[in-house]
C-alpha positions in Angstrom: 0.0 0.0 0.0 2.8 2.4 0.9 4.5 1.9 -2.5 1.3 2.7 -4.3 0.7 5.7 -2.2 4.2 7.1 -2.9 4.0 6.3 -6.6 0.5 7.9 -6.9 1.5 11.0 -4.9 4.7 11.5 -7.0 2.6 11.2 -10.2 -0.1 13.6 -9.0 2.6 16.1 -7.8 4.3 15.9 -11.2 1.0 16.5 -13.0 0.3 19.5 -10.7 3.8 20.9 -11.3 3.2 20.7 -15.0 -0.1 22.4 -14.8 -2.0 19.3 -15.7 -4.6 20.1 -13.1 -7.3 17.6 -14.0 -4.9 14.7 -14.1 -3.5 15.7 -10.8 -7.1 16.0 -9.3 -8.0 12.5 -10.5 -5.1 11.0 -8.7 -5.3 13.1 -5.5 -9.0 12.3 -5.2 -8.1 8.6 -5.4 -5.5 9.0 -2.7 -7.8 11.0 -0.5 -10.3 8.1 -0.3 -7.6 6.0 1.5 -6.0 8.9 3.4 -8.7 11.5 4.1 -6.9 12.9 7.2 -3.8 14.1 5.2 -3.9 17.9 5.1 -1.4 18.3 2.3 -3.6 16.2 0.0 -6.6 18.4 0.7 -4.4 21.5 0.1 -3.1 20.1 -3.2 -6.7 19.4 -4.3 -7.6 23.0 -3.4 -4.7 24.4 -5.5 -5.7 22.3 -8.5 -9.4 23.1 -8.3 -8.6 26.8 -7.9 -6.4 26.7 -11.1 -9.3 25.2 -13.0 -11.7 27.9 -11.7 -13.7 25.4 -9.6 -13.8 27.7 -6.6 -16.4 26.0 -4.5 -14.5 22.7 -4.6 -11.3 24.6 -4.0 -12.8 26.3 -0.9 -14.1 23.0 0.4 -10.7 21.3 0.1 -8.9 24.3 1.6 -11.3 24.3 4.6 -10.7 20.6 5.0 -6.9 21.2 4.9 -7.0 23.9 7.5 -9.4 21.9 9.7 -6.8 19.1 9.7 -3.8 21.4 10.2 -4.5 24.9 11.4 -0.9 25.9 10.6 -1.4 25.3 6.9 -1.1 28.9 5.9 -1.1 28.1 2.2 -4.7 26.9 2.4 -5.6 30.0 4.4 -4.5 32.1 1.4 -7.0 30.2 -0.8 -9.7 30.8 1.7 -8.9 34.5 1.7 -9.3 34.9 -2.1 
């Protein structure tokens, strides 16, 4: 399970870094099903949704990230926009 998680996370991060937002979302959503309490996953989803103009989904993911980790200032910025 850990190997799949790492592989999927690296692939999703790579897609995000390349601006392939929807591909990244598809993988992050798959990972979040198994690891819903991971704030960085929620934040990464928020970033991707925001980039695609899906602001409601972005806000929802950013709120989830901050709820899981109140020190996640990057998600606070999304909430402030």
